C-alpha positions as CSV (number, residue, x, y, z in Angstrom):
1,M,-39.3,15.4,-1.3
2,Q,-38.7,12.9,1.4
3,S,-37.7,14.8,5.3
4,T,-36.6,13.3,8.1
5,K,-35.4,14.3,11.7
6,Y,-32.5,12.8,11.6
7,L,-30.0,12.3,8.5
8,L,-27.0,9.6,9.4
9,I,-24.6,9.6,5.7
10,G,-22.5,6.9,5.9
11,G,-23.7,3.1,6.7
12,G,-21.0,1.8,9.5
13,L,-19.8,1.5,12.7
14,S,-20.5,5.2,14.0
15,S,-23.5,6.0,12.2
16,S,-25.3,2.4,13.6
17,Q,-24.4,3.3,17.1
18,A,-25.9,7.1,16.7
19,G,-29.0,5.6,15.5
20,K,-29.3,3.4,18.3
21,I,-28.4,6.4,20.9
22,I,-31.0,9.0,18.6
23,R,-33.8,6.2,18.9
24,M,-33.1,5.8,22.8
25,K,-33.5,9.4,23.5
26,D,-36.4,10.3,20.9
27,P,-38.7,7.0,20.5
28,D,-40.6,9.2,17.6
29,G,-38.2,11.1,15.6
30,G,-37.7,10.0,12.2
31,I,-34.4,8.5,11.2
32,T,-32.5,7.9,7.7
33,M,-29.7,6.1,7.3
34,V,-28.1,6.4,4.1
35,S,-24.9,4.7,2.3
36,K,-22.7,3.9,-0.2
37,E,-22.3,0.4,0.8
38,R,-25.6,-2.2,-0.2
39,H,-24.9,-3.8,2.9
40,V,-25.9,-3.1,6.7
41,P,-23.5,-1.9,9.3
42,Y,-21.2,-4.4,9.9
43,D,-17.9,-4.9,11.5
44,R,-14.9,-4.2,10.0
45,P,-11.9,-5.1,11.4
46,P,-12.0,-9.1,11.1
47,L,-12.4,-8.9,7.5
48,S,-8.6,-8.7,7.9
49,K,-8.6,-11.2,10.6
50,E,-10.9,-13.9,11.0
51,I,-12.5,-13.9,7.1
52,L,-9.6,-14.0,5.6
53,R,-8.3,-16.4,8.3
54,G,-11.7,-18.8,7.5
55,E,-12.9,-18.7,10.7
56,K,-15.8,-16.5,10.5
57,T,-18.5,-16.5,7.4
58,I,-19.6,-12.8,6.4
59,D,-23.6,-13.6,7.8
60,E,-21.7,-13.3,11.3
61,L,-19.6,-9.4,10.5
62,F,-23.3,-7.8,11.1
63,F,-24.0,-5.6,13.7
64,D,-27.5,-5.9,13.5
65,P,-30.3,-7.8,11.5
66,T,-32.2,-5.5,8.7
67,T,-35.5,-6.6,11.4
68,F,-33.7,-4.0,13.9
69,F,-34.0,-1.1,11.6
70,E,-37.3,-2.3,10.7
71,E,-38.6,-2.4,14.5
72,K,-36.3,1.1,15.4
73,R,-37.9,2.7,12.6
74,I,-34.8,3.7,11.1
75,E,-34.9,4.1,7.2
76,L,-32.0,2.5,5.6
77,I,-31.0,3.7,1.8
78,L,-28.9,1.7,0.6
79,D,-26.5,1.5,-2.6
80,N,-27.3,5.4,-2.8
81,P,-24.8,7.6,-1.3
82,V,-25.4,11.2,-1.0
83,Q,-23.7,13.4,-4.0
84,Q,-24.3,16.8,-2.5
85,L,-24.6,18.4,0.8
86,D,-27.1,21.9,0.7
87,T,-26.3,23.3,4.8
88,V,-28.6,26.5,3.9
89,A,-32.1,24.0,2.6
90,K,-30.4,21.5,5.2
91,K,-30.7,18.8,2.3
92,V,-29.5,16.3,0.6
93,L,-29.0,14.9,-3.0
94,L,-28.7,11.4,-3.8
95,K,-27.1,9.2,-6.3
96,N,-30.2,8.3,-7.9
97,G,-31.6,11.6,-7.7
98,D,-33.7,11.6,-4.4
99,A,-33.6,14.6,-2.3
100,V,-33.9,14.5,1.4
101,E,-35.1,16.9,3.6
102,F,-33.5,16.8,7.8
103,E,-32.9,18.7,10.9
104,K,-29.8,17.2,12.2
105,A,-27.3,15.4,10.7
106,L,-24.2,13.0,10.8
107,I,-21.4,12.7,8.7
108,A,-19.8,9.4,8.9
109,T,-18.0,8.7,5.8
110,G,-15.3,6.7,7.0
111,G,-12.3,7.2,4.4
112,D,-11.1,5.5,1.1
113,P,-7.7,3.5,0.6
114,V,-5.2,5.4,-0.4
115,K,-4.9,4.1,-3.6
116,L,-1.2,2.8,-5.6
117,K,0.0,5.4,-8.7
118,V,2.2,2.9,-10.7
119,P,2.1,1.6,-13.5
120,G,-0.1,-1.4,-13.6
121,S,-1.6,-1.2,-10.6
122,E,-5.1,-1.3,-11.6
123,L,-4.2,-4.5,-13.0
124,Y,-6.8,-7.3,-12.1
125,G,-5.4,-9.3,-8.9
126,V,-4.6,-5.9,-7.4
127,H,-6.5,-5.6,-4.4
128,Y,-7.4,-2.8,-1.3
129,L,-9.0,-3.7,1.8
130,R,-12.2,-1.9,3.3
131,T,-15.4,-3.6,2.2
132,I,-17.2,-7.0,2.5
133,D,-16.6,-7.1,-1.0
134,D,-12.8,-6.4,-0.9
135,A,-12.0,-9.3,1.5
136,S,-14.5,-11.8,-0.6
137,A,-12.3,-11.0,-3.5
138,I,-9.0,-11.6,-1.7
139,D,-10.2,-14.5,-0.6
140,G,-11.3,-15.6,-3.5
141,E,-7.6,-15.7,-4.5
142,A,-6.3,-17.3,-1.3
143,A,-5.5,-20.9,-1.9
144,P,-2.6,-22.7,-0.5
145,G,0.6,-22.6,-2.1
146,K,-0.6,-19.0,-3.9
147,R,2.0,-16.3,-3.8
148,V,0.8,-12.8,-2.5
149,V,2.8,-9.6,-2.7
150,I,1.6,-6.8,0.6
151,I,2.3,-3.0,-0.5
152,G,2.8,-1.4,3.2
153,A,3.7,-3.2,6.4
154,G,1.2,-1.2,9.1
155,F,-1.6,-2.4,11.1
156,I,-3.8,-3.8,8.0
157,G,-1.0,-4.9,5.9
158,M,0.4,-6.6,8.5
159,E,-2.6,-8.6,9.7
160,V,-3.2,-9.1,5.9
161,A,0.3,-10.8,5.6
162,S,-0.2,-12.9,8.9
163,S,-3.7,-14.4,8.0
164,L,-3.1,-15.6,4.8
165,T,0.2,-17.0,5.3
166,Q,-2.1,-19.3,8.2
167,R,-4.1,-19.7,4.5
168,G,-0.5,-21.4,3.5
169,I,0.1,-18.5,0.8
170,R,3.6,-17.4,0.6
171,V,3.9,-13.7,1.4
172,T,6.1,-11.1,0.7
173,V,5.7,-7.9,2.5
174,I,7.0,-4.5,1.3
175,E,7.6,-1.5,3.0
176,A,9.1,1.9,1.8
177,L,10.2,3.0,5.7
178,P,13.1,1.0,6.9
179,R,11.7,-0.9,9.0
180,I,7.7,-2.0,9.9
181,W,5.8,0.4,12.2
182,A,8.5,2.9,11.8
183,R,6.3,5.6,12.9
184,F,5.1,3.9,15.9
185,L,8.1,1.6,17.3
186,D,11.5,1.9,18.6
187,E,14.4,-0.1,16.2
188,N,15.1,-3.1,18.5
189,T,10.9,-3.9,19.2
190,A,10.3,-3.6,14.9
191,A,12.8,-5.8,14.7
192,Y,11.5,-8.2,17.1
193,F,8.4,-8.5,15.6
194,K,10.1,-8.8,11.9
195,N,12.2,-11.5,13.5
196,Y,8.7,-13.2,14.6
197,C,6.6,-12.6,11.5
198,E,9.6,-14.1,9.4
199,Q,10.1,-17.5,11.5
200,K,6.3,-17.8,10.4
201,G,6.9,-17.5,7.2
202,I,7.1,-14.1,5.9
203,T,9.6,-12.5,3.6
204,F,10.2,-9.0,3.8
205,V,11.6,-6.2,1.6
206,T,11.7,-3.0,3.7
207,N,12.8,0.8,2.4
208,E,11.8,0.5,-0.9
209,K,9.5,1.6,-2.8
210,V,7.0,-0.2,-5.4
211,G,7.8,0.9,-8.8
212,E,5.4,-0.6,-11.3
213,I,3.3,-4.1,-11.7
214,R,3.5,-6.1,-14.4
215,G,1.2,-9.0,-16.2
216,R,-0.6,-9.5,-19.1
217,T,-4.0,-9.7,-18.6
218,K,-3.5,-9.9,-14.6
219,A,-1.0,-8.7,-11.5
220,E,1.9,-11.5,-12.0
221,T,5.0,-9.3,-10.9
222,V,5.8,-6.7,-8.8
223,M,9.0,-4.4,-9.3
224,T,10.9,-2.3,-6.6
225,E,12.1,0.7,-7.6
226,S,15.6,-0.5,-7.1
227,G,15.3,-3.2,-9.7
228,Q,13.9,-6.5,-7.4
229,E,11.2,-8.6,-9.1
230,I,9.0,-10.4,-6.8
231,E,6.6,-13.2,-8.9
232,C,2.8,-13.2,-7.6
233,D,-0.1,-14.5,-8.0
234,F,-2.2,-11.7,-6.7
235,V,-1.6,-8.2,-4.9
236,C,-2.7,-6.4,-1.5
237,V,-2.0,-2.7,-0.9
238,G,-2.1,-1.4,2.3
239,I,-0.9,2.5,2.1
240,G,-3.6,4.3,4.7
241,I,-6.9,6.1,3.9
242,R,-8.0,9.1,2.9
243,P,-11.2,10.6,5.0
244,S,-14.0,11.0,2.9
245,V,-14.7,14.6,3.0
246,E,-16.2,15.6,-0.3
247,I,-19.5,16.4,0.2
248,A,-18.2,18.4,3.3
249,R,-15.5,20.5,1.6
250,D,-18.1,20.9,-1.0
251,A,-20.7,22.1,1.1
252,G,-18.3,24.4,3.0
253,L,-18.1,23.3,5.7
254,D,-15.2,23.4,7.9
255,V,-12.1,21.3,6.5
256,S,-8.8,20.6,7.1
257,D,-7.2,16.2,7.7
258,G,-11.1,15.6,7.9
259,I,-14.0,17.7,8.9
260,V,-13.6,19.7,12.0
261,V,-15.7,19.5,14.7
262,N,-15.8,21.1,18.6
263,E,-15.9,19.1,21.6
264,F,-20.1,18.1,20.5
265,L,-18.6,16.8,17.3
266,Q,-20.5,20.2,15.3
267,T,-19.3,20.6,12.2
268,S,-18.6,24.4,11.4
269,H,-22.2,24.1,10.9
270,P,-24.4,24.1,14.4
271,D,-27.2,21.3,13.1
272,I,-24.5,19.1,11.1
273,Y,-22.0,16.2,13.2
274,A,-18.9,14.1,12.1
275,A,-17.8,11.4,13.4
276,G,-15.4,8.4,13.0
277,D,-12.9,8.1,10.9
278,V,-13.6,11.6,8.9
279,A,-13.7,13.5,12.3
280,S,-10.8,16.0,12.8
281,Y,-11.7,16.6,16.7
282,P,-10.1,18.3,19.4
283,D,-8.9,15.4,21.6
284,P,-9.1,16.2,25.6
285,V,-6.4,14.4,26.9
286,F,-3.5,15.7,24.5
287,G,-4.9,19.4,23.9
288,K,-4.4,18.9,20.5
289,R,-6.4,18.3,17.2
290,R,-6.3,14.5,16.0
291,R,-8.1,12.7,13.7
292,V,-8.1,8.6,14.4
293,E,-8.8,5.9,12.1
294,H,-9.5,3.5,15.2
295,W,-13.0,1.1,16.0
296,G,-13.2,2.5,19.5
297,H,-13.4,5.5,18.4
298,A,-15.5,5.2,15.4
299,E,-18.3,3.9,18.1
300,Y,-17.6,6.4,20.9
301,S,-18.0,9.3,18.6
302,G,-20.7,7.7,16.9
303,Q,-22.2,7.2,20.0
304,V,-21.6,10.9,21.5
305,A,-22.6,12.6,18.1
306,G,-26.6,10.9,18.4
307,L,-26.6,12.2,21.9
308,N,-25.7,15.6,21.0
309,M,-28.2,15.4,18.2
310,T,-30.6,14.8,21.0
311,G,-29.6,17.6,22.9
312,A,-27.9,16.1,25.4
313,G,-24.6,18.5,25.1
314,Q,-21.8,15.5,26.1
315,K,-18.2,16.6,25.1
316,Y,-15.7,13.9,23.9
317,D,-14.0,12.1,26.2
318,L,-12.1,9.2,24.9
319,L,-8.6,8.0,25.5
320,S,-8.2,6.8,22.0
321,Y,-7.1,2.8,21.8
322,V,-6.2,0.2,18.7
323,W,-6.4,-3.9,19.0
324,S,-4.6,-5.6,16.6
325,D,-3.8,-10.0,16.4
326,I,-0.7,-11.1,14.4
327,F,-0.8,-14.7,14.5
328,D,-0.2,-15.2,18.5
329,L,0.7,-11.6,19.1
330,H,-2.2,-9.6,20.4
331,I,-1.3,-6.6,20.7
332,E,-3.2,-3.8,22.4
333,F,-2.8,0.5,21.6
334,A,-4.0,3.1,23.3
335,G,-2.8,7.3,23.8
336,D,-0.8,8.9,21.7
337,E,3.1,8.1,20.6
338,S,3.3,11.0,18.1
339,E,5.6,13.2,20.3
340,H,7.0,10.6,22.2
341,D,11.3,11.5,23.3
342,R,12.1,8.3,25.0
343,V,10.4,4.2,25.1
344,L,10.8,1.5,28.0
345,L,10.4,-2.0,27.9
346,R,8.1,-3.5,30.6
347,G,8.6,-7.2,30.6
348,N,10.6,-9.2,28.2
349,L,10.3,-9.8,24.6
350,D,12.0,-13.5,24.7
351,K,8.9,-14.6,26.5
352,R,6.5,-12.7,24.2
353,S,4.4,-10.7,26.7
354,F,5.7,-7.2,27.2
355,V,4.6,-3.8,27.3
356,V,6.4,-0.6,25.1
357,L,5.7,2.6,26.9
358,Y,6.0,5.8,25.5
359,L,7.5,8.4,27.3
360,K,7.3,12.6,26.8
361,S,8.9,14.6,29.6
362,D,9.0,11.6,32.0
363,V,5.1,11.4,31.4
364,L,3.4,8.8,29.9
365,V,1.7,9.3,26.9
366,A,0.9,5.7,24.9
367,Y,1.5,2.2,25.4
368,L,1.6,-1.3,23.1
369,A,1.2,-4.2,24.8
370,V,1.3,-7.7,23.7
371,N,-0.2,-10.5,25.2
372,T,-0.3,-8.6,28.6
373,S,-3.6,-8.8,31.1
374,S,-5.9,-6.8,30.7
375,R,-6.0,-5.8,34.5
376,E,-2.9,-3.9,33.7
377,Y,-5.1,-1.4,30.9
378,P,-6.9,0.6,33.2
379,K,-3.7,1.6,35.5
380,L,-1.5,2.3,32.6
381,Q,-4.6,4.6,31.1
382,R,-5.1,6.6,34.0
383,L,-1.2,7.5,34.7
384,I,-1.9,8.7,30.8
385,R,-4.9,10.8,31.7
386,R,-3.4,12.1,35.1
387,K,-0.3,13.2,33.2
388,T,1.6,11.3,36.1
389,L,5.1,13.1,36.2
390,V,7.5,9.2,36.4
391,E,11.0,10.7,36.4
392,G,13.3,8.2,38.2
393,K,10.6,5.2,37.8
394,D,12.3,3.7,35.3
395,V,13.0,0.5,37.0
396,Q,10.3,0.3,38.1
397,L,8.6,0.5,35.4
398,E,9.9,-1.5,33.5
399,D,9.7,-4.4,36.2
400,P,6.1,-6.6,35.3
401,E,6.4,-7.8,39.0
402,F,5.6,-3.7,40.2
403,D,2.5,-2.8,40.8
404,L,1.7,0.6,38.8
405,K,-1.0,1.8,41.1
406,T,1.4,2.8,43.3
407,L,2.6,5.8,40.8
408,L,-1.3,6.7,41.1
């Protein structure tokens, strides 16, 4: 049976960061990374952007070449995922039947796309976007003049819609909610984004659910529940992801919308950690448990977990953030908008440069910035972290010329 000091379960950003940190802190301890993918760790955000727009090649996605792992003495076990975790014996069973013992382990298994469950959803030509292979399959369909139906108008759906439109593909987006990004945008701002994308050529069908996908040998038509028929050459589904918690749950670890961890990213077993999309962690900024599916969190939590696996005792302390690109709109978002009670607009929608401010009880809890200077972000983030009361400051907050530093 193979044994290692540090076992990294999952081959994404969190595991990559943890492995690098561990090797810096422990030059001699054995490190083994086990992944279900056949590729070394790579950057996922460009899959829906530069890759689908044809601006990057697959080879440009990898964080490090295979030789890097050889030099750092990080053993890679690819295309051979963990099937079972034994927390008592501290070992895992791999798909090929091999077993690996460990002293410390990190579970960074990420998430899997939520599958569309309607008749015809298994037809050829129905795609999801999570991996390099997924992006390559969509890219293979993306010839100018083709028609695609994108199901789901979240960040991934809108990024794919933007990228494929720029490839000369006719895009229709179906969204079950009354407006795009309805969970975090007010009606006016959502209408702005929708109108902007419509001007670029995207067609939207909102407040509609998919009832069926029809086709003889591949997807040819998407039928909505109300009976609307949308012809297509292929379909992309982006209706969210589910955290990959199966091995943790089956091993008896505490699981609740993700693998439950403490402020050190330890699971209910002190020698097993979790990071990235799969971790349900106590957010120190908002004082509640959260699970975040963002690149910055995956990077940071992997680093914290790696430090703590070597005995550092580092607490999680990140204000979560995400970015997106929709045509020529660069979007930066930070904080937690889920419980806001009102919204302010800083700037001008018509100038395509503004910040949406989310407030709760006159305290800034999140912001969404579009095409604005990055110099603003640290000030906004400090306002959020310090829970600065901004009662009676609406006029100043809505004025892009007002220096936010004066509120700190």
